[in-house]
C-alpha positions in Angstrom: 27.7 23.0 -33.6 25.2 22.7 -36.6 25.2 26.2 -38.8 21.2 26.3 -37.5 21.9 26.7 -34.2 24.4 29.2 -35.1 21.5 31.5 -36.6 19.3 31.4 -34.2 22.5 31.5 -31.5 23.4 35.0 -32.8 19.3 36.9 -33.9 19.1 36.1 -29.4 23.2 37.5 -28.9 21.2 40.9 -30.9 18.3 40.0 -29.7 19.5 40.3 -26.2 21.5 43.2 -26.9 18.7 45.2 -27.6 16.3 44.9 -25.0 19.4 45.7 -22.5 20.0 48.7 -24.5 16.4 49.5 -24.1 17.2 50.0 -20.8 19.3 53.7 -21.3 17.8 54.6 -25.3 14.3 55.1 -26.6 15.4 53.5 -30.3 17.2 50.6 -30.8 17.5 48.4 -34.2 18.2 45.3 -34.7 19.8 44.0 -38.3 18.1 40.6 -39.8 21.0 38.2 -40.0 20.1 36.6 -43.7 18.6 40.3 -45.3 21.6 43.5 -44.8 18.4 46.0 -45.3 16.4 44.6 -43.0 16.1 45.8 -39.6 13.9 44.8 -36.1 13.1 48.9 -34.6 12.4 49.1 -31.1 10.8 52.6 -30.2 9.9 53.6 -27.2 7.7 56.4 -26.6 7.6 59.9 -24.2 9.7 57.4 -21.1 6.9 55.5 -20.6 7.2 51.5 -20.7 5.6 51.1 -23.8 8.0 49.9 -26.7 6.4 50.0 -30.4 7.9 47.4 -33.4 8.9 47.4 -37.0 10.5 45.9 -39.8 12.0 48.1 -41.9 14.3 47.8 -45.1 16.6 50.7 -45.0 17.7 51.0 -49.0 21.5 49.7 -49.8 22.8 52.9 -50.1 22.9 53.0 -46.8 22.4 49.9 -45.2 26.3 49.0 -46.3 27.1 52.0 -44.4 25.9 49.7 -41.2 28.6 47.8 -39.3 27.0 47.4 -36.5 24.3 44.0 -36.2 22.5 46.1 -32.9 22.4 50.1 -33.4 20.9 53.1 -31.3 20.6 55.6 -34.1 18.0 56.0 -36.1 18.4 54.9 -39.7 16.9 55.9 -42.7 14.8 53.2 -44.2 12.5 54.0 -47.7 9.7 50.9 -46.7 8.3 49.5 -43.6 7.2 45.1 -43.1 5.0 45.8 -40.1 4.7 49.1 -37.6 4.4 50.3 -34.2 3.6 46.8 -32.8 2.8 47.6 -29.0 4.5 45.7 -26.6 5.7 47.1 -22.6 9.1 46.9 -22.2 8.7 44.7 -19.0 7.2 41.9 -21.1 9.5 42.0 -24.2 12.0 40.7 -21.5 10.0 38.7 -20.2 9.3 37.3 -23.7 12.9 36.4 -24.4 13.9 35.6 -22.2 11.3 32.7 -22.0 12.5 31.5 -25.0 15.9 32.0 -25.4 15.7 29.5 -22.3 13.4 27.0 -24.1 15.9 27.2 -26.8 18.9 26.1 -24.4 16.9 23.6 -22.4 16.2 22.3 -26.2 19.8 22.3 -27.3 20.3 20.2 -24.3 18.5 17.9 -24.9 19.4 17.0 -28.2 22.8 17.2 -26.5 24.1 18.5 -23.3 27.7 19.1 -24.2 26.1 21.9 -27.0 25.5 24.0 -24.0 28.9 24.1 -22.8 30.2 26.0 -26.0 31.7 28.8 -26.0 28.6 30.7 -27.5 25.9 29.1 -25.4 28.2 30.2 -22.0 28.1 33.8 -23.3 24.1 34.0 -24.1 23.4 32.6 -20.9 25.4 35.6 -19.5 23.6 37.5 -21.7 20.3 36.1 -20.0 22.3 36.6 -16.8 22.7 39.9 -17.0 19.1 41.5 -18.4 16.8 39.0 -16.1 19.2 40.8 -13.1 19.0 43.8 -14.6 16.5 46.7 -13.1 
């Protein structure tokens, strides 16, 4: 599989994990796969369905201590790229599942054998688990 597809697949896997974690946690951050210091934060306010998203920059000396791509512990930051974009959890989940499905359909159009790759099959499994939850 080409490198660009690998990166997109990894990104979708991280986002699916994050949305799944938001079912039980009020805070989830996903590391930008190309930049160690940038994370996308998702915060749930007051046990509602509302999710606020923002891109943060973590100080480099702190970022090197973060070993997971998806975390549930609030991160230290020194700068926001954007802040408090509001979306409901259900909208976030539906949009992510829709985009993942489109991605897999595009891969299948390019080459039907691509969707047989292990990483794509794991992506499909995660999509199924998320769509069946709650």
